[in-house]
C-alpha positions in Angstrom: 27.7 -11.1 29.3 27.0 -13.9 26.8 23.6 -13.6 25.3 21.4 -16.7 25.8 19.0 -17.2 22.9 16.4 -18.9 25.0 16.0 -15.7 27.1 15.3 -13.5 24.1 11.9 -12.4 22.7 12.9 -11.5 19.1 10.2 -9.2 18.0 11.1 -6.6 15.3 9.3 -3.7 13.7 8.9 -2.6 10.1 10.2 0.4 8.2 6.7 2.0 8.3 6.6 1.5 12.0 10.0 3.2 12.4 8.9 6.1 10.3 5.9 6.6 12.6 7.7 5.8 15.9 10.5 8.3 15.2 8.6 10.9 13.1 11.1 10.2 10.3 10.9 12.6 7.4 12.2 11.9 3.8 15.2 14.1 4.8 15.9 12.1 7.9 15.9 8.9 5.9 18.6 10.3 3.6 21.0 10.6 6.6 23.4 8.0 7.8 21.5 6.0 10.5 22.7 3.9 13.4 19.8 1.7 14.7 20.7 0.4 18.2 19.3 -2.8 19.7 17.5 -3.3 16.4 16.7 -7.0 16.9 15.0 -8.7 14.0 13.5 -5.5 12.6 13.0 -5.2 8.9 13.9 -1.5 9.0 17.4 -2.2 7.6 16.2 -4.6 4.9 13.4 -2.4 3.7 15.5 0.8 3.9 18.4 -0.7 2.1 16.2 -1.6 -0.8 15.2 2.1 -1.0 18.8 3.3 -0.9 19.0 4.3 2.7 22.2 4.1 4.7 21.4 2.1 7.8 23.6 0.2 10.2 21.9 -2.0 12.8 23.6 -3.3 15.9 22.4 -5.9 18.5 24.0 -8.7 20.5 21.4 -10.9 18.9 23.3 -10.8 15.7 25.8 -13.4 17.0 23.2 -16.0 16.0 22.2 -17.1 12.6 19.0 -16.1 10.8 17.7 -19.7 11.2 18.3 -19.6 15.0 16.6 -16.2 15.3 13.6 -17.4 13.2 13.3 -20.6 15.2 13.3 -18.6 18.5 10.6 -16.3 17.1 8.5 -19.3 16.3 9.0 -20.6 19.8 7.7 -17.5 21.6 5.2 -15.8 19.3 2.2 -17.9 20.5 2.9 -17.1 24.2 3.4 -13.4 23.5 0.2 -13.0 21.6 -1.7 -15.0 24.2 -0.4 -12.6 26.9 -1.5 -9.6 24.9 -5.0 -11.1 24.4 -5.3 -11.6 28.2 -4.6 -7.8 28.8 -6.9 -6.1 26.2 -7.0 -2.8 28.1 -3.2 -2.3 27.8 -3.1 -2.1 24.0 -4.3 0.3 21.2 -5.3 -1.3 17.9 -5.3 1.7 15.6 -2.3 0.4 13.7 -2.3 -3.4 13.9 -6.1 -3.6 14.2 -6.0 -6.8 16.4 -3.7 -9.3 18.1 -3.9 -11.4 15.0 -2.9 -8.4 12.9 0.1 -7.8 15.2 1.1 -11.4 14.8 0.9 -11.3 11.0 2.9 -8.0 11.0 5.7 -9.5 13.2 5.8 -12.7 11.1 6.3 -10.6 8.0 8.9 -8.5 9.6 10.8 -11.5 10.8 10.7 -13.1 7.3 12.0 -9.9 5.7 14.8 -9.6 8.3 15.9 -13.3 8.0 16.0 -13.1 4.2 18.3 -10.1 4.4 20.4 -10.9 7.5 23.2 -13.0 6.1 23.8 -10.8 3.2 23.5 -7.7 5.4 26.2 -9.2 7.8 28.5 -9.7 4.9 27.9 -6.1 3.8 28.5 -4.7 7.3 24.9 -3.5 7.8 24.3 -5.8 10.8 27.0 -5.9 13.4 27.2 -7.4 16.9 27.2 -4.6 19.4 25.5 -3.3 22.5 25.3 -0.3 24.8 26.7 1.3 26.8 29.9 1.1 24.6 30.0 1.5 20.9 33.0 0.9 18.6 32.3 3.8 16.2 34.1 7.1 15.8 32.9 10.4 17.2 30.1 11.8 15.0 30.2 8.9 12.6 26.4 8.9 12.1 23.9 11.6 11.5 21.0 10.0 13.3 20.9 7.3 16.1 17.7 5.4 16.8 16.7 3.3 19.8 13.5 1.3 19.5 12.0 -0.6 22.4 15.1 -0.8 24.6 16.1 2.3 26.4 13.4 3.4 28.9 11.2 0.4 28.1 13.4 -1.8 30.3 13.9 0.7 33.1 13.2 -2.1 35.7 16.2 -4.0 34.3 18.7 -1.2 33.7 19.3 1.6 36.1 19.5 5.4 35.5 23.3 5.3 35.2 23.2 2.7 32.4 20.6 4.8 30.6 22.7 8.0 30.9 25.9 6.3 29.8 24.2 4.7 26.9 22.5 7.8 25.7 25.8 9.8 26.0 27.5 7.1 24.0 24.9 7.3 21.3 25.3 11.1 21.3 29.1 10.7 20.9 28.7 8.7 17.7 25.5 10.3 16.4 24.7 13.9 15.8 21.1 13.4 16.9 19.4 10.6 18.9 15.8 9.5 19.0 14.3 7.1 21.5 10.9 5.3 21.5 8.9 4.6 23.6 9.2 6.5 26.9 7.0 4.0 28.8 8.2 1.0 30.8 6.8 -2.5 30.3 4.4 -1.6 33.1 2.9 1.2 30.9 4.4 4.0 33.1 6.6 6.8 32.0 10.2 5.7 32.8 11.4 6.9 36.2 14.8 7.7 34.6 13.4 10.1 32.0 13.2 13.4 33.8 16.5 13.2 35.5 18.3 12.2 32.3 16.7 15.0 30.4 17.8 17.5 33.1 21.4 16.2 33.0 21.6 16.3 29.2 20.3 19.8 29.1 22.9 20.9 31.6 25.5 19.6 29.2 24.0 21.7 26.4 21.8 19.2 24.6 18.3 20.1 23.5 15.8 17.5 24.5 12.3 17.4 23.0 9.4 15.0 23.7 7.3 14.6 20.6 4.0 12.9 20.2 4.1 10.4 17.3 1.6 8.7 15.1 2.2 5.2 16.5 0.8 3.7 19.6 0.6 0.0 20.6 1.2 0.2 24.4 -1.6 2.4 25.7 -0.1 5.8 26.3 3.1 4.8 24.5 3.0 7.4 21.7 5.9 9.7 22.7 9.5 9.9 21.4 12.5 11.7 22.9 14.6 13.7 20.4 18.1 14.8 21.6 20.3 17.1 19.5 
């Protein structure tokens, strides 16, 4: 399927948000990391400056930094307006307000776009998408999925989720997924079944509470190893 840029809402998160979303320790950040469906996050740009080994993949990376930035500018007003119309759905401990969220996303997008072309040349950003990855078995220590798996449970069925997570576990020694809620602020209907199937295969699945919450109730992360 060819990605259509006009259908994308390119919102990314910062390194600090990733640390909180995934309970990343200093030891975790020293590992080789594959960040899946990373979008215009500044996690790679900020992490690379600190010497971390991060590879980000997303079908969005077929576009240029200018195209991604322009698309962000096209949608940000509407997204923030939607958030302002649903005040009970959000927790403002981290971003403080919708305006604070907007400023954070603008800064993240700026950092990403400034790093993107160089990062592509260095192989840190690659076009790729689940449920199939091109990497070798066990190539990465840690795989992260931010705001894709489980969040879009209405768009992708249980089989897609299971195949995708198995594929991440093939190339990564450990996988972490955040959040576990859908866009409708309900725990994903796929979660329990997937955990049960993975545990039957010998994986250990743990749900951890994390120190980041924007969607109300969205402060849990799944760790699989």
